[in-house]
C-alpha positions in Angstrom: -85.1 -58.1 -32.8 -83.2 -58.1 -29.5 -84.6 -56.1 -26.6 -82.7 -55.5 -23.3 -85.1 -55.3 -20.4 -82.6 -53.8 -18.0 -80.7 -51.5 -20.3 -82.2 -48.3 -19.0 -83.4 -47.5 -22.5 -87.2 -47.7 -22.9 -88.4 -50.7 -25.0 -90.1 -48.4 -27.6 -86.8 -46.5 -28.1 -84.9 -49.8 -28.6 -87.5 -50.9 -31.2 -87.4 -47.6 -33.0 -83.6 -47.5 -32.9 -83.3 -51.0 -34.4 -85.8 -50.2 -37.2 -84.1 -46.8 -37.8 -80.8 -48.6 -38.2 -82.3 -51.1 -40.6 -83.9 -48.3 -42.7 -80.7 -46.3 -42.8 -78.6 -49.4 -43.7 -81.0 -50.3 -46.5 -82.2 -53.5 -44.9 -85.7 -52.1 -44.9 -86.3 -50.4 -48.3 -88.8 -47.9 -49.7 -92.3 -49.4 -49.7 -91.4 -52.3 -47.3 -94.1 -52.7 -44.7 -93.1 -53.0 -41.0 -94.5 -55.9 -39.0 -98.0 -55.3 -37.8 -98.2 -53.5 -34.5 -100.1 -56.4 -32.9 -97.9 -59.0 -34.5 -94.7 -57.4 -33.3 -96.1 -56.8 -29.8 -97.0 -60.5 -29.7 -93.7 -61.7 -31.0 -91.8 -59.5 -28.5 -94.2 -60.2 -25.7 -94.7 -56.5 -25.1 -97.6 -54.1 -25.1 -99.3 -52.9 -28.3 -99.0 -49.4 -26.9 -95.2 -49.8 -26.7 -95.0 -50.9 -30.3 -97.3 -48.1 -31.4 -95.1 -45.6 -29.6 -92.0 -46.9 -31.5 -93.8 -46.7 -34.9 -95.1 -43.2 -34.1 -91.5 -42.1 -33.3 -90.3 -43.4 -36.7 -93.2 -41.6 -38.4 -92.4 -38.3 -36.6 -88.9 -38.6 -38.0 -90.3 -39.1 -41.5 -88.9 -42.6 -41.9 -92.2 -44.4 -42.2 -95.8 -43.6 -43.0 -99.1 -45.1 -41.7 -101.4 -46.4 -44.4 -105.0 -46.8 -43.2 -105.8 -50.5 -42.9 -102.4 -51.6 -44.1 -99.9 -50.6 -41.4 -96.7 -48.7 -41.6 -94.4 -48.6 -44.6 -90.9 -47.3 -45.2 -90.7 -43.9 -46.9 -88.3 -43.1 -49.8 -85.1 -41.9 -48.2 -83.4 -38.8 -49.6 -79.7 -39.6 -50.0 -78.6 -36.3 -48.5 -80.9 -36.8 -45.6 -79.5 -40.3 -45.0 -76.0 -39.0 -45.1 -76.9 -36.3 -42.6 -78.5 -38.8 -40.3 -75.5 -41.0 -40.5 -73.2 -38.1 -39.8 -75.3 -37.2 -36.8 -75.0 -40.7 -35.4 -71.2 -40.7 -36.0 -71.0 -37.4 -34.1 -73.0 -38.7 -31.2 -70.9 -41.9 -31.0 -67.7 -39.9 -31.2 -68.9 -37.4 -28.5 -69.6 -40.4 -26.2 -66.2 -41.9 -27.0 -64.5 -38.5 -26.2 -66.3 -38.4 -22.8 -65.2 -42.0 -22.1 -61.6 -41.2 -23.1 -61.5 -38.2 -20.8 -62.8 -40.4 -17.9 -60.1 -43.0 -18.7 -57.5 -40.3 -18.8 -56.5 -40.7 -22.4 -54.7 -38.0 -24.2 -56.0 -36.5 -27.5 -53.1 -38.3 -29.3 -54.0 -41.7 -27.7 -57.7 -41.2 -28.7 -56.6 -40.3 -32.3 -54.3 -43.4 -32.5 -57.2 -45.6 -31.2 -59.5 -44.2 -33.9 -56.9 -44.8 -36.6 -56.3 -48.3 -35.4 -60.0 -49.1 -35.3 -60.5 -47.7 -38.8 -57.8 -50.1 -40.1 -59.7 -53.0 -38.6 -63.0 -52.1 -40.3 
């Protein structure tokens, strides 16, 4: 896991985002246990409280569940919910791209052409 200390994004959010991405991409599957809170905090050289906050955020989103004495495990993911979450992430990324394009002075056509070119590269 890679954390950026000076990114402006809180460490707990970076952890949650990376784990969320792994869950949504299927790298972490239903029933998989997340690293222990203490173990992850030690590995990343961060506070246990920071790690706990990341896990609690994932739990609030319904992605993981805490099991007494065992830690947190990945919940079953509803395929429609996964699709919706992916669509939300695409919308957020495209909204940010549109903002950046406006700042750069790109026209709508230039933006569409850029998206089309990038799709062909993927």
